[in-house]
N, C-alpha and C positions, 0 to 999 in steps of 0.2 A: 543920622539917617542914611547917608550913603554907605556907612559901614554895615548897618543892618541889612540893607538891600544886597550888598555883596555876599554876606554870609548866607542869606536866603537863596541867592542864585547858585552858590556853590553846592548847597544841600540838594536842590532840585537836580542839578547836573549830576551829582554823585548817584542819587537814587535812580535816575533814568539810565545811567551807564550800567548800574548793577542789574537792573531789570533786563536790559538789552543783552548783557553777558549771560545771564541765566537762561534767557530764551534761546540764545545760540547754543549753549551747552545741552539743553534739552533736545534741541533739533539734532545735534551731532550724535547724542546718545541713541535717539530713535533711528537715525539713519544707520548707525553701526549695528543695531539690533536687526534691522531689516536685512542688511548685507549678510550678517552671520546666519540668519534664518534661511536666506536665499541660497547661501553657499551650502548649508547643510542639506536643504531640499535638493540641491543640484547633485550632491554626491549620493544621497539616498532618496531617489525620486518617489519611493513608495514603500510601505511596510507590508503590502499584500502581494502574493505571488500565486498565480494559477498556472499549473503545469500539465503537460501531457507526456506520457512515457513512450518514446519513439521505439524502443527495443521490443516492448510487448505487442505493439500493433502488428508486427510481422507474424506473430503467433496467434492472431485473432484475440489477443488479450488486451483489452482497452482499459488503460489505467490513468486516472487523473489524481491530482493532488492540489490542495490549497494550503499555503503556508502563511502564517501571520507572524511577523517579527515583533517580539515583545520588548526586548532590550538589546543592547549591543551584542551580547553573547548568547541569548536565548530566543528561541522561536518555537511556536506550536504548529503542527501540520496534521492534516487529515486526508487520508488517501481512500479512493474508491476504485475497485477493479471489477470488471465484468467480462465474461467470455461466453459467447453464444454456443449452442450445442455443436460440438465438433469432436473429431478423433483426438487421441493423445498426440500432442506435438512431438516430433522427433521420436516416433515409436520405436525405431531400431535402437537408438541410444538408450531408451528406457528399458528395452528388453535386456540389453547388455548390462545395464546398471543393476537390474534385479536378478541377473543370471537366469533368465527364463529359458528353460530347455524343454519343459513339459509341453506337449502339443496343446493341451487344453488352456494352459496359461497363455501361450502365444496367440491362440485363437481369440481368447478373451481380450487381450490387449489390442489386437488388430480391429476387432469389431466394436469395441467399447465407444460409446458416445458420452461426452461430458459437457456440462456447462457449470459455471461457477460465478460467485460474487464474493468480494472480500472488502472489509472495512479495516483501515489501519491508522489509528491515531498514534502520534509520536511527539516527543519533545526533543528538540535539537540544541546541542551545546556547541557553539562555534568557538574554536580554540585560537584562531588567528588574531592579528591586530586589527584587521579591517572590520570584521564583525558585521552586524546588521544584515544577516543573511548572505554573507560572502565568506569564502574560504572553506577550510576543512572543518568537519563536525563529527560528533558522535551522537547517535540518536537511539535511545531506548524506545521500544515500541510494543504495541499489543496488536495482534491480528485475529479477527474473527472471519472465518471463511465458511461458505456453504457450497457444497458440490451436489449436483443432481446427475446421477448415472442412469443411462438408458441403454437398452439393447446390449445387456451383459449376457452373452450366450453361455449356456451350460449344455453340453452334449452328453447324451446318455443312450444306452442300449435299450431298445423297446422289447416288449415281450414277444414280438413277432420275429425277432432276429434282425431287424433293421436298426436305424438310429433316429433319434429325435433331438430337437433343440428346445430348451426352455429359456426364455429371456427374463432376466431379472431387472427390476427397476427400483430405485430408492434414492435416499438422500443421506449425505454424510456431512457433519459439521465439525469444525476444528476451532479450538481456542489456544492461542500460543503467545508467548512473550519473547522478545529478542532484542538484539543490539545491531545497529548498522553503522558503518563508517562511510562517509562520502565527502564530496567537495562541490561547491557551487560558485559559479562565476557570473559576472554581468557581461553580456555581449551588447555593448552600447548602453543606453540609458534605461531602456524599458524591457529588454530581453535577457533572460537568464538561461544558463545551462547547468543542470544539476546531475551529477554523476553519483548514482547509488553504487558505490564500489563493491561492497559485499555486506550482506546482512544474514544472520542466522537466528532462527527461532525454534523454540521447543515448547510443547504443550500436550494437549489431549485431543483425541478424535473419537467421535461416536456417531453411529449411523446404522441403518438397516436397509438391506436390499431384499425385495420380495418377488417371487414368481409363482404364478398360479397355472398349473397344467390344464390343458384342454379337456383331459379326462383323468379320473383318479389313477394315481400311480400304484403299480403293484409293489409287493415287497422287494422283488428283485430290482425294479427300477429305482426304488428309493435307496437301496444299498449302493447302486451304481452311481447315482447322483451324489450321494454322501461321500463316496470314495473320490469322485472327481473334484468335489469342493475341498476335500482334505488335502489333495495334492497341489492345489493352487497356493502359490506363495507370493504375496505382494507386500511391499514395505509400508503398510498403512495400519499399524497397531496390531492388535490381536484379532484374529478372525475365527469365528466358530459358526456352525451351521445347525439348523433344525429342519429336518425333512419329514414330512408326513404325506399321506395319500393325496391331500388337496392343497398343500402349500409347501414352498421351499423358501426358507428364510436364511439369509446370511447376516450375521451380527458382527459389527466392527466396533471395537473400543480399545482403549489403551493409549500408549504414548504416541506422539506425533512430532516430527521434526521437518524443517524446511529451510530453504535459502531464499534470498531476495537480492535482486540487482536490477539496474535499469539506467537509462539515460533519458532525462526529461528536458523538454524545451518549455520555457515559461514566459509569461508576461507579468511585468511588475507594475503596480499602480498604487 
């Protein structure tokens, strides 16, 4: 009897020790998982970034972007840009870029008023070791942009020997695909700095500008307006015009190219 009691006591002791050891192991594993998750969350506090383009604001060009980190090396982003009606920024540089020497072209650039919106989805491939929305990246993108032009002046000689001005109004839309290279850094835990180093896109442009004269145009006035429009050269695809007694139409279509850059400040969450 004493022997059986001793064996029974040893079995109870062994089972209790085994259960206690398993409980400690489970607790240690759980604590380790919590610490690893906490460390990961500390180094990557969030997979969402909302940004504002600092460079565009100085040109009345307000640009925002939302980026969602998908994996270590891939993220998706969606940008939105808007500009209220204003003159062409840096018009002097623009004139030099298009080699504007004709008086009508220069007058049009000086008086032109534009407003626009653009939507730009992109996919980013981060190439560095850090990843998760940090480091250098390549970003193929698509851009849809809509431009509204107002107060586009066309001067012509009237039948009485003086001059008149006809204002054109209309919309132009572009579709383009491109590639951008850039780099993004964390400034602390929740703030990011994203440098759009350079991007270039190519696509198509299509639109129409219309002008209605206050009185029907004579044949001479129509010819003068058509000659004026033929002399205007702008880097916006192919330009052709249709002039009648009661309407002046400028039709724009063809290839379209552009560049993209910026410096954004973001909040990560």
